[in-house]
SEMARTOR-952773 format. One line per field, with one value per atom (N, C-alpha, C, O): residue number from 1; residue in three letters; atom name; chain; x, y, z. Coordinates in steps of 0.05 Angstrom, whole numbers. Example, Ala and Ser with C-alpha at 12.3 -4.5 7.8 and 13.67 -1.06 7.14 Angstrom:
BEGIN
seq	1,1,1,1,2,2,2,2
type	ala,ala,ala,ala,ser,ser,ser,ser
atom	N,CA,C,O,N,CA,C,O
mol	A,A,A,A,A,A,A,A
X	264,246,264,285,257,273,258,268
Y	-114,-90,-66,-66,-45,-21,1,23
Z	156,156,156,169,142,143,157,161
***
This chain:
BEGIN
seq	1,1,1,1,2,2,2,2,3,3,3,3,4,4,4,4,5,5,5,5,6,6,6,6,7,7,7,7,8,8,8,8,9,9,9,9,10,10,10,10,11,11,11,11,12,12,12,12,13,13,13,13,14,14,14,14,15,15,15,15,16,16,16,16,17,17,17,17,18,18,18,18,19,19,19,19,20,20,20,20,21,21,21,21,22,22,22,22,23,23,23,23,24,24,24,24,25,25,25,25,26,26,26,26,27,27,27,27,28,28,28,28,29,29,29,29,30,30,30,30,31,31,31,31,32,32,32,32,33,33,33,33,34,34,34,34,35,35,35,35,36,36,36,36,37,37,37,37,38,38,38,38,39,39,39,39,40,40,40,40,41,41,41,41,42,42,42,42,43,43,43,43,44,44,44,44,45,45,45,45,46,46,46,46,47,47,47,47,48,48,48,48,49,49,49,49,50,50,50,50,51,51,51,51,52,52,52,52,53,53,53,53,54,54,54,54,55,55,55,55,56,56,56,56,57,57,57,57,58,58,58,58,59,59,59,59,60,60,60,60,61,61,61,61,62,62,62,62,63,63,63,63,64,64,64,64,65,65,65,65,66,66,66,66,67,67,67,67,68,68,68,68,69,69,69,69,70,70,70,70,71,71,71,71,72,72,72,72,73,73,73,73,74,74,74,74,75,75,75,75,76,76,76,76,77,77,77,77,78,78,78,78,79,79,79,79,80,80,80,80,81,81,81,81,82,82,82,82,83,83,83,83,84,84,84,84,85,85,85,85,86,86,86,86,87,87,87,87,88,88,88,88,89,89,89,89,90,90,90,90,91,91,91,91,92,92,92,92,93,93,93,93,94,94,94,94,95,95,95,95,96,96,96,96,97,97,97,97,98,98,98,98,99,99,99,99,100,100,100,100,101,101,101,101,102,102,102,102,103,103,103,103,104,104,104,104,105,105,105,105,106,106,106,106,107,107,107,107,108,108,108,108,109,109,109,109,110,110,110,110,111,111,111,111,112,112,112,112,113,113,113,113,114,114,114,114,115,115,115,115
type	unk,unk,unk,unk,unk,unk,unk,unk,unk,unk,unk,unk,unk,unk,unk,unk,unk,unk,unk,unk,unk,unk,unk,unk,unk,unk,unk,unk,unk,unk,unk,unk,unk,unk,unk,unk,unk,unk,unk,unk,unk,unk,unk,unk,unk,unk,unk,unk,unk,unk,unk,unk,unk,unk,unk,unk,unk,unk,unk,unk,unk,unk,unk,unk,unk,unk,unk,unk,unk,unk,unk,unk,unk,unk,unk,unk,unk,unk,unk,unk,unk,unk,unk,unk,unk,unk,unk,unk,unk,unk,unk,unk,unk,unk,unk,unk,unk,unk,unk,unk,unk,unk,unk,unk,unk,unk,unk,unk,unk,unk,unk,unk,unk,unk,unk,unk,unk,unk,unk,unk,unk,unk,unk,unk,unk,unk,unk,unk,unk,unk,unk,unk,unk,unk,unk,unk,unk,unk,unk,unk,unk,unk,unk,unk,unk,unk,unk,unk,unk,unk,unk,unk,unk,unk,unk,unk,unk,unk,unk,unk,unk,unk,unk,unk,unk,unk,unk,unk,unk,unk,unk,unk,unk,unk,unk,unk,unk,unk,unk,unk,unk,unk,unk,unk,unk,unk,unk,unk,unk,unk,unk,unk,unk,unk,unk,unk,unk,unk,unk,unk,unk,unk,unk,unk,unk,unk,unk,unk,unk,unk,unk,unk,unk,unk,unk,unk,unk,unk,unk,unk,unk,unk,unk,unk,unk,unk,unk,unk,unk,unk,unk,unk,unk,unk,unk,unk,unk,unk,unk,unk,unk,unk,unk,unk,unk,unk,unk,unk,unk,unk,unk,unk,unk,unk,unk,unk,unk,unk,unk,unk,unk,unk,unk,unk,unk,unk,unk,unk,unk,unk,unk,unk,unk,unk,unk,unk,unk,unk,unk,unk,unk,unk,unk,unk,unk,unk,unk,unk,unk,unk,unk,unk,unk,unk,unk,unk,unk,unk,unk,unk,unk,unk,unk,unk,unk,unk,unk,unk,unk,unk,unk,unk,unk,unk,unk,unk,unk,unk,unk,unk,unk,unk,unk,unk,unk,unk,unk,unk,unk,unk,unk,unk,unk,unk,unk,unk,unk,unk,unk,unk,unk,unk,unk,unk,unk,unk,unk,unk,unk,unk,unk,unk,unk,unk,unk,unk,unk,unk,unk,unk,unk,unk,unk,unk,unk,unk,unk,unk,unk,unk,unk,unk,unk,unk,unk,unk,unk,unk,unk,unk,unk,unk,unk,unk,unk,unk,unk,unk,unk,unk,unk,unk,unk,unk,unk,unk,unk,unk,unk,unk,unk,unk,unk,unk,unk,unk,unk,unk,unk,unk,unk,unk,unk,unk,unk,unk,unk,unk,unk,unk,unk,unk,unk,unk,unk,unk,unk,unk,unk,unk,unk,unk,unk,unk,unk,unk,unk,unk,unk,unk,unk,unk,unk,unk,unk,unk,unk,unk,unk,unk,unk,unk,unk,unk,unk,unk,unk,unk,unk,unk
atom	N,CA,C,O,N,CA,C,O,N,CA,C,O,N,CA,C,O,N,CA,C,O,N,CA,C,O,N,CA,C,O,N,CA,C,O,N,CA,C,O,N,CA,C,O,N,CA,C,O,N,CA,C,O,N,CA,C,O,N,CA,C,O,N,CA,C,O,N,CA,C,O,N,CA,C,O,N,CA,C,O,N,CA,C,O,N,CA,C,O,N,CA,C,O,N,CA,C,O,N,CA,C,O,N,CA,C,O,N,CA,C,O,N,CA,C,O,N,CA,C,O,N,CA,C,O,N,CA,C,O,N,CA,C,O,N,CA,C,O,N,CA,C,O,N,CA,C,O,N,CA,C,O,N,CA,C,O,N,CA,C,O,N,CA,C,O,N,CA,C,O,N,CA,C,O,N,CA,C,O,N,CA,C,O,N,CA,C,O,N,CA,C,O,N,CA,C,O,N,CA,C,O,N,CA,C,O,N,CA,C,O,N,CA,C,O,N,CA,C,O,N,CA,C,O,N,CA,C,O,N,CA,C,O,N,CA,C,O,N,CA,C,O,N,CA,C,O,N,CA,C,O,N,CA,C,O,N,CA,C,O,N,CA,C,O,N,CA,C,O,N,CA,C,O,N,CA,C,O,N,CA,C,O,N,CA,C,O,N,CA,C,O,N,CA,C,O,N,CA,C,O,N,CA,C,O,N,CA,C,O,N,CA,C,O,N,CA,C,O,N,CA,C,O,N,CA,C,O,N,CA,C,O,N,CA,C,O,N,CA,C,O,N,CA,C,O,N,CA,C,O,N,CA,C,O,N,CA,C,O,N,CA,C,O,N,CA,C,O,N,CA,C,O,N,CA,C,O,N,CA,C,O,N,CA,C,O,N,CA,C,O,N,CA,C,O,N,CA,C,O,N,CA,C,O,N,CA,C,O,N,CA,C,O,N,CA,C,O,N,CA,C,O,N,CA,C,O,N,CA,C,O,N,CA,C,O,N,CA,C,O,N,CA,C,O,N,CA,C,O,N,CA,C,O,N,CA,C,O,N,CA,C,O,N,CA,C,O,N,CA,C,O,N,CA,C,O,N,CA,C,O,N,CA,C,O,N,CA,C,O,N,CA,C,O,N,CA,C,O,N,CA,C,O,N,CA,C,O,N,CA,C,O,N,CA,C,O
mol	A,A,A,A,A,A,A,A,A,A,A,A,A,A,A,A,A,A,A,A,A,A,A,A,A,A,A,A,A,A,A,A,A,A,A,A,A,A,A,A,A,A,A,A,A,A,A,A,A,A,A,A,A,A,A,A,A,A,A,A,A,A,A,A,A,A,A,A,A,A,A,A,A,A,A,A,A,A,A,A,A,A,A,A,A,A,A,A,A,A,A,A,A,A,A,A,A,A,A,A,A,A,A,A,A,A,A,A,A,A,A,A,A,A,A,A,A,A,A,A,A,A,A,A,A,A,A,A,A,A,A,A,A,A,A,A,A,A,A,A,A,A,A,A,A,A,A,A,A,A,A,A,A,A,A,A,A,A,A,A,A,A,A,A,A,A,A,A,A,A,A,A,A,A,A,A,A,A,A,A,A,A,A,A,A,A,A,A,A,A,A,A,A,A,A,A,A,A,A,A,A,A,A,A,A,A,A,A,A,A,A,A,A,A,A,A,A,A,A,A,A,A,A,A,A,A,A,A,A,A,A,A,A,A,A,A,A,A,A,A,A,A,A,A,A,A,A,A,A,A,A,A,A,A,A,A,A,A,A,A,A,A,A,A,A,A,A,A,A,A,A,A,A,A,A,A,A,A,A,A,A,A,A,A,A,A,A,A,A,A,A,A,A,A,A,A,A,A,A,A,A,A,A,A,A,A,A,A,A,A,A,A,A,A,A,A,A,A,A,A,A,A,A,A,A,A,A,A,A,A,A,A,A,A,A,A,A,A,A,A,A,A,A,A,A,A,A,A,A,A,A,A,A,A,A,A,A,A,A,A,A,A,A,A,A,A,A,A,A,A,A,A,A,A,A,A,A,A,A,A,A,A,A,A,A,A,A,A,A,A,A,A,A,A,A,A,A,A,A,A,A,A,A,A,A,A,A,A,A,A,A,A,A,A,A,A,A,A,A,A,A,A,A,A,A,A,A,A,A,A,A,A,A,A,A,A,A,A,A,A,A,A,A,A,A,A,A,A,A,A,A,A,A,A,A,A,A,A,A,A
X	16,0,22,46,0,25,-2,-26,8,-6,4,24,-2,-14,-19,-32,1,-24,1,23,-20,-25,-24,-39,-12,-8,-8,11,-19,0,-28,-27,-50,-75,-84,-81,-97,-100,-124,-132,-133,-145,-116,-101,-120,-101,-117,-142,-97,-112,-98,-74,-117,-111,-82,-74,-69,-42,-26,-4,-31,-16,-7,-17,12,17,23,33,13,20,43,60,41,57,51,60,36,31,51,67,41,53,48,35,57,50,73,92,64,98,78,55,93,92,103,114,90,98,111,108,127,133,158,153,184,197,200,202,199,176,195,179,220,236,220,222,199,176,154,147,147,117,132,149,112,117,93,85,84,71,62,60,58,54,48,56,37,29,-3,-16,-13,-34,-64,-65,-75,-109,-118,-110,-139,-167,-192,-195,-214,-233,-254,-256,-265,-279,-316,-326,-322,-348,-365,-370,-379,-401,-382,-388,-353,-342,-316,-302,-316,-308,-266,-254,-260,-230,-211,-197,-202,-186,-154,-145,-141,-105,-95,-101,-80,-64,-35,-22,-23,3,5,-4,26,29,76,93,76,112,108,107,106,124,150,168,149,173,190,183,209,214,245,268,242,221,212,225,187,162,143,126,141,121,98,100,69,43,35,33,30,13,-11,-10,-32,-58,-45,-22,-69,-66,-71,-66,-83,-94,-70,-74,-51,-25,1,16,6,28,33,25,55,72,68,75,49,44,41,27,52,47,79,84,99,119,105,92,119,118,147,161,148,172,181,160,214,204,232,249,234,243,255,254,275,263,270,265,285,302,291,297,251,234,208,188,211,190,160,136,170,157,157,173,132,117,119,114,128,107,106,119,76,69,64,43,93,97,68,62,49,29,34,33,42,42,14,-7,14,-8,-32,-48,-35,-64,-91,-96,-104,-133,-151,-144,-173,-205,-206,-198,-211,-211,-188,-188,-179,-155,-169,-177,-181,-202,-211,-228,-201,-213,-209,-200,-206,-203,-171,-171,-155,-135,-130,-132,-122,-115,-80,-65,-83,-60,-59,-69,-47,-51,-28,-11,-18,-4,1,-4,7,13,35,59,26,45,39,17,54,53,29,14,23,-6,-44,-62,-38,-51,-49,-27,-74,-75,-83,-94,-72,-81,-75,-55,-105,-101,-98,-97,-97,-86,-119,-136,-119,-151,-148,-161,-131,-142,-137,-141,-130,-130,-137,-125,-163,-161,-152,-143,-156,-148,-168,-187,-166,-188,-171,-158,-180,-167,-188,-195,-192,-212,-200,-176,-222,-216,-216,-210
Y	-21,-3,21,20,49,69,93,87,109,128,155,157,169,200,208,198,245,263,277,273,291,331,355,350,373,396,422,426,438,468,480,491,474,486,510,514,521,551,563,549,601,615,643,657,639,662,678,675,705,722,717,713,716,714,729,750,708,715,713,723,705,701,664,647,659,625,619,633,586,564,547,553,520,499,477,471,463,441,419,417,398,382,351,344,338,301,285,280,275,261,238,236,218,171,171,189,133,132,98,76,110,84,98,118,85,95,104,85,132,145,125,120,116,103,73,65,56,39,48,31,67,79,93,111,71,91,106,105,116,144,163,153,185,199,232,242,250,263,282,279,297,315,307,294,313,326,339,339,352,369,368,367,370,368,393,396,406,433,424,402,436,412,420,443,392,388,376,370,371,371,340,333,330,304,321,342,291,291,295,275,312,322,316,316,310,319,344,365,340,372,366,386,346,346,320,314,307,271,264,274,250,239,210,199,196,171,161,173,135,125,144,168,137,143,168,163,187,199,218,232,215,232,255,245,282,293,303,319,289,310,329,323,348,369,379,372,392,395,416,422,427,441,468,488,468,493,499,519,487,490,502,516,494,489,521,538,515,550,564,588,548,569,545,551,513,500,483,481,472,450,444,455,417,394,380,376,374,381,344,333,329,315,322,338,310,303,288,291,264,234,226,207,252,241,236,223,254,266,246,246,226,216,236,228,263,281,294,299,294,300,337,348,347,387,397,390,422,426,452,462,465,496,507,491,535,535,563,575,577,597,619,608,634,651,646,641,651,631,640,664,625,635,634,615,645,635,604,588,590,576,544,519,558,535,527,506,539,531,505,501,484,470,442,461,414,399,390,388,387,377,354,354,335,299,292,295,286,266,245,230,233,198,190,208,158,146,116,98,102,78,61,67,41,22,-2,-6,-29,-53,-53,-62,-40,-38,-32,-38,-8,-6,22,33,38,53,68,56,93,95,130,143,139,168,195,183,217,216,244,253,250,246,290,303,304,322,357,366,365,389,418,424,434,455,481,499,476,504,530,524,551,563,601,617,603,617,651,655,666,694,708,714,715,745,768,785
Z	-6,0,-8,-13,-6,-14,14,17,25,30,33,47,26,5,28,46,25,52,25,14,26,3,28,48,28,35,27,12,30,17,-2,-24,14,-8,17,41,-5,17,-9,-28,-2,-19,-24,-9,-54,-63,-72,-75,-82,-110,-128,-127,-151,-180,-178,-168,-193,-201,-180,-181,-165,-144,-143,-158,-124,-129,-101,-83,-103,-80,-90,-107,-75,-72,-60,-38,-72,-59,-69,-88,-39,-37,-30,-11,-42,-27,-24,-38,5,11,10,19,-6,-12,21,34,32,45,41,51,22,5,-17,-30,-18,-29,-67,-82,-79,-94,-121,-140,-126,-134,-146,-169,-118,-120,-144,-161,-144,-153,-175,-177,-198,-235,-240,-263,-228,-232,-208,-186,-211,-192,-193,-214,-176,-191,-189,-168,-209,-187,-205,-226,-199,-215,-192,-169,-205,-189,-201,-225,-179,-185,-174,-150,-187,-183,-176,-171,-176,-167,-182,-191,-186,-216,-234,-257,-222,-251,-253,-234,-271,-267,-261,-266,-245,-242,-255,-255,-268,-298,-282,-259,-309,-301,-298,-310,-281,-290,-279,-275,-276,-288,-269,-247,-292,-278,-287,-302,-274,-276,-276,-254,-297,-308,-300,-288,-310,-314,-327,-329,-333,-365,-353,-362,-338,-336,-354,-370,-349,-368,-357,-342,-359,-347,-362,-381,-353,-378,-360,-337,-365,-361,-375,-399,-368,-378,-401,-404,-418,-430,-421,-435,-397,-388,-361,-348,-356,-333,-346,-332,-377,-384,-394,-410,-367,-367,-351,-351,-326,-302,-281,-262,-280,-260,-269,-293,-248,-260,-233,-216,-239,-222,-228,-247,-190,-186,-161,-154,-151,-149,-123,-130,-98,-90,-79,-55,-87,-71,-41,-27,-38,-2,12,32,1,20,12,27,-15,-27,-34,-34,-41,-45,-83,-101,-78,-106,-95,-74,-121,-105,-142,-161,-136,-148,-156,-161,-157,-154,-173,-190,-169,-187,-187,-165,-215,-217,-224,-230,-225,-242,-242,-261,-212,-207,-227,-229,-238,-245,-228,-215,-216,-206,-227,-210,-249,-263,-239,-239,-230,-206,-201,-211,-182,-165,-167,-184,-148,-143,-128,-115,-115,-92,-121,-145,-103,-122,-101,-76,-119,-103,-119,-138,-105,-105,-111,-94,-137,-154,-149,-152,-140,-140,-162,-146,-186,-178,-170,-165,-169,-156,-158,-147,-172,-180,-179,-161,-204,-207,-209,-225,-171,-161,-156,-153,-154,-165,-120,-102,-119,-100,-88,-88,-77,-82,-48,-26,-48,-27,-14,-30,11,13,8,24,-13,-27,-9,14,-26,-9,-35,-56,-19,-35,-39,-24,-66,-69,-75,-90,-67,-77,-91,-77,-117,-120,-130,-154,-114,-114,-133,-135,-148,-165,-160,-176
***
């Protein structure tokens, strides 16, 4: 199993920045994919950024150039640096991880961007 603990969400004005963290309970080298999805009220859960073995990072078109995913292997933690935030970025952000064919999700962290 993999436990994932997200942090770093909050309320920010449009144009501001936040950094989300997702700490995994297992070595990140045993995890084949990890990243961030988000879900706004009434919407489906959508990909924000995902790193897979290779490594390869995929970003949603809506966040390219504004969000950056990074990894600290010593801390088994994935970060999402979010700059130039927009009200439409408001959502609950979830951290998924895939390990040995199973998917795991964190509890989510709320990001609210005011206009």
